[in-house]
C-alpha positions in Angstrom: -3.1 72.5 36.8 -1.9 72.2 40.4 -0.4 68.9 41.6 -2.2 68.9 45.3 0.4 67.8 47.8 -1.2 64.0 48.9 1.6 63.9 52.3 -1.0 65.5 54.5 -4.0 63.4 53.4 -7.8 64.0 55.3 -10.2 62.1 53.2 -9.6 59.0 50.4 -12.9 58.7 48.8 -13.3 55.2 47.1 -15.4 55.8 43.6 -16.3 53.0 40.7 -18.2 54.3 37.5 -19.4 52.2 34.6 -20.0 53.7 30.9 -20.4 52.3 27.3 -17.9 53.0 24.9 -18.8 54.7 21.9 -17.1 55.4 18.5 -16.1 58.9 19.9 -13.8 59.7 22.8 -15.7 60.2 25.7 -14.9 61.5 29.3 -14.6 58.3 32.0 -12.8 60.1 34.8 -12.5 63.5 34.7 -10.3 65.7 37.7 -11.7 69.4 37.5 -9.4 72.0 37.3 -8.8 73.9 40.8 -10.7 70.9 42.4 -7.5 70.5 44.9 -7.9 66.7 44.6 -5.7 64.2 43.3 -7.8 61.0 41.6 -5.8 57.5 41.5 -7.1 55.3 39.0 -6.6 51.5 40.4 -8.5 49.7 37.9 -10.3 49.7 34.5 -11.6 46.8 33.0 -13.5 46.4 29.8 -15.8 44.0 28.9 -17.0 42.9 25.3 -20.4 41.6 25.3 -21.1 41.0 21.9 -21.4 37.2 21.2 -20.5 37.1 17.5 -17.7 39.8 17.1 -14.4 40.9 18.8 -14.4 44.7 19.4 -11.3 47.0 20.0 -11.2 49.7 23.0 -9.2 52.7 23.1 -8.0 54.1 26.3 -6.4 57.7 26.9 -5.0 59.9 29.2 -5.6 63.5 28.7 -3.6 66.4 30.2 -4.4 68.6 27.2 -3.0 66.4 25.0 -4.2 62.6 24.4 -1.6 59.9 25.4 -2.6 56.0 24.6 -3.1 53.9 27.6 -4.7 51.4 25.2 -4.7 52.2 21.4 -7.2 49.8 19.5 -6.8 46.7 21.5 -8.8 43.5 20.5 -11.0 42.0 23.2 -12.5 38.6 21.9 -16.1 37.8 22.3 -17.8 37.8 25.7 -14.1 38.6 27.0 -12.5 41.0 29.7 -9.8 43.4 29.3 -7.9 44.7 32.1 -6.7 47.8 31.2 -5.3 49.2 34.6 -4.6 47.7 37.7 -3.4 49.1 41.1 -0.1 48.0 40.4 -0.2 49.9 37.3 -1.8 52.8 38.7 -2.6 56.4 37.3 -2.8 59.4 39.1 -5.0 62.3 37.4 -4.2 65.5 38.8 -6.3 68.6 38.4 -7.9 69.2 34.9 -6.8 65.7 33.6 -9.1 63.0 32.8 -9.3 59.4 31.2 -11.1 58.9 27.7 -12.1 55.9 26.1 -13.7 55.1 22.9 -14.6 51.8 21.1 -14.3 50.9 17.2 -18.2 50.3 17.2 -21.4 52.3 18.5 -23.2 49.6 19.5 -23.2 49.5 23.0 -21.5 46.2 23.2 -17.9 47.6 25.1 -18.6 48.2 29.0 -16.2 49.8 30.9 -15.3 49.8 34.6 -13.3 51.9 36.4 -12.3 52.1 40.1 -10.6 55.0 41.5 -9.9 57.0 44.8 -10.3 60.5 45.4 -7.4 62.2 47.7 -8.0 65.2 49.3 
């Protein structure tokens, strides 16, 4: 797993992905091994669309080992939780990723993540 030098950047591409959080950890943003790129995660917002029940979200940083960014944080009904902001951004080097899961698999926790692909 290399850490590409971002001093001589030639390209910065903005990306946004959305996903439903299931009950098992699933990949949200993945920087492939040997990509020659660095991903800078600027925001991650999780929304509970359930009208009746609060839901929990877990977000992990994984570099071969999962580390909690947010662990079983409760999102009230019809509310959003800002998990990552530009002020607390996360860099994903080659072979690293962000993972998400919810306490319930009813597709009521939606996640939107904005990041930059730097090369």
